[in-house]
C-alpha positions in Angstrom: -3.2 -2.3 5.4 0.4 -3.7 4.1 0.4 -7.0 3.6 2.6 -10.2 2.2 -0.6 -11.0 0.1 -4.1 -9.8 0.0 -7.3 -10.5 -2.2 -10.9 -9.6 -2.1 -13.4 -12.7 -2.9 -17.2 -12.3 -2.4 -16.9 -9.1 -0.4 -14.4 -10.6 1.9 -11.0 -9.5 2.5 -8.1 -12.4 2.8 -5.0 -11.4 4.1 -1.8 -13.7 4.3 0.9 -11.8 6.5 -0.8 -8.5 7.3 -0.3 -5.4 9.2 3.4 -5.4 9.3 5.4 -2.3 9.8 8.8 -3.3 9.3 10.2 -5.0 6.2 13.6 -6.7 6.7 16.2 -6.6 3.9 19.8 -8.4 3.6 21.1 -5.8 1.0 19.8 -2.7 -1.0 17.8 -2.2 -3.5 15.9 -4.8 -2.8 12.8 -6.6 -4.5 9.8 -6.6 -2.0 6.7 -8.5 -3.0 3.5 -6.8 -1.1 0.2 -6.0 -1.3 -1.8 -3.0 -0.1 -5.3 -3.3 0.9 -7.6 -0.3 1.1 -11.1 -0.2 2.8 -13.7 2.4 1.9 -16.7 3.1 3.5 -19.4 5.1 1.4 -22.6 6.9 2.6 -25.8 5.8 0.8 -26.0 9.2 -0.6 -22.6 8.8 -2.6 -23.4 5.2 -3.9 -24.0 4.4 -7.1 -21.7 6.9 -8.4 -17.9 6.7 -9.6 -15.2 7.9 -7.2 -11.3 8.5 -7.9 -9.0 6.1 -5.8 -5.2 6.8 -5.9 -2.5 5.0 -4.2 1.2 6.2 -3.9 4.2 4.9 -2.0 6.7 7.4 -1.0 10.0 7.9 0.6 11.0 9.9 3.6 11.2 13.1 1.2 7.8 12.6 0.0 9.2 11.3 -3.4 7.2 8.4 -5.0 9.3 5.3 -5.4 6.8 3.6 -8.0 4.3 5.4 -10.2 1.1 6.6 -8.5 -1.7 3.9 -9.1 -5.0 5.4 -10.0 -8.4 3.9 -10.5 -12.4 4.4 -10.2 -14.6 2.6 -7.9 -18.3 2.4 -7.3 -20.5 1.0 -4.7 -23.9 -0.1 -5.7 -27.0 1.2 -4.3 -29.3 -1.7 -2.8 -32.7 -1.3 -3.0 -34.5 -0.2 0.1 -31.2 0.0 2.1 -30.3 3.6 3.2 -26.9 2.6 4.9 -23.3 2.9 4.3 -21.4 0.3 2.3 -18.0 -0.9 2.5 -15.8 -2.0 -0.7 -12.4 -3.3 -0.4 -9.6 -2.9 -3.0 -6.2 -5.0 -3.1 -3.0 -4.3 -5.1 -0.4 -7.0 -5.3 3.1 -5.8 -6.6 6.8 -6.2 -6.7 8.2 -3.1 -5.6 11.8 -1.8 -5.8 12.9 -0.9 -2.4 16.1 1.6 -3.0 17.5 2.0 0.7 17.0 1.7 4.1 14.3 4.1 5.7 10.8 4.9 6.1 8.1 4.5 3.5 4.3 5.8 3.4 1.7 4.1 1.6 -0.8 7.1 0.9 -4.5 6.0 -0.1 -7.1 8.7 -1.5 -10.6 7.9 -2.3 -12.8 10.5 -3.1 -12.3 13.1 -0.4 -10.8 10.7 2.3 -7.6 9.8 2.6 -5.4 7.3 4.9 -1.7 6.5 5.4 0.2 3.8 6.7 4.1 3.5 7.1 6.8 0.7 7.2 10.4 1.0 7.8 12.9 -1.0 5.4 15.7 -2.2 7.9 19.0 -3.7 6.9 19.8 -7.0 8.6 22.6 -8.1 6.5 26.3 -8.6 7.6 28.2 -5.4 7.1 31.6 -6.0 5.4 34.3 -3.4 5.8 35.1 -1.7 2.7 38.7 -1.3 1.5 40.0 2.1 0.3 38.5 3.4 -2.7 35.6 0.9 -2.4 31.8 2.1 -2.5 29.3 0.5 -0.9 25.1 0.8 -0.1 
């Protein structure tokens, strides 16, 4: 999930301004404060072991606009329970969005992956350029 802010406290996900798919910009490039929230459901057989987690934010051509984020996660194995367990992860960052277009957050945890996309949309006022001027 994409959000304005997100955090995990005592196994609960707290989200502010979440689940959006359009980011409005007055100019490009632009600095955007955002959070990525990832929920991973882990089978009992896989609990108690570390698994890799990666997050990548790419443009329409699949080119990363930030360095890939990598981490290790682990879900404990409670005694007497043989059920799936969920772990929640959040990352907050200031991202430089270079231009209008579609961007995709790709999350991978163990052998599973998910994607969520958003469109960066120009909402500023267009100003006509004079001869020889270059714009966004």
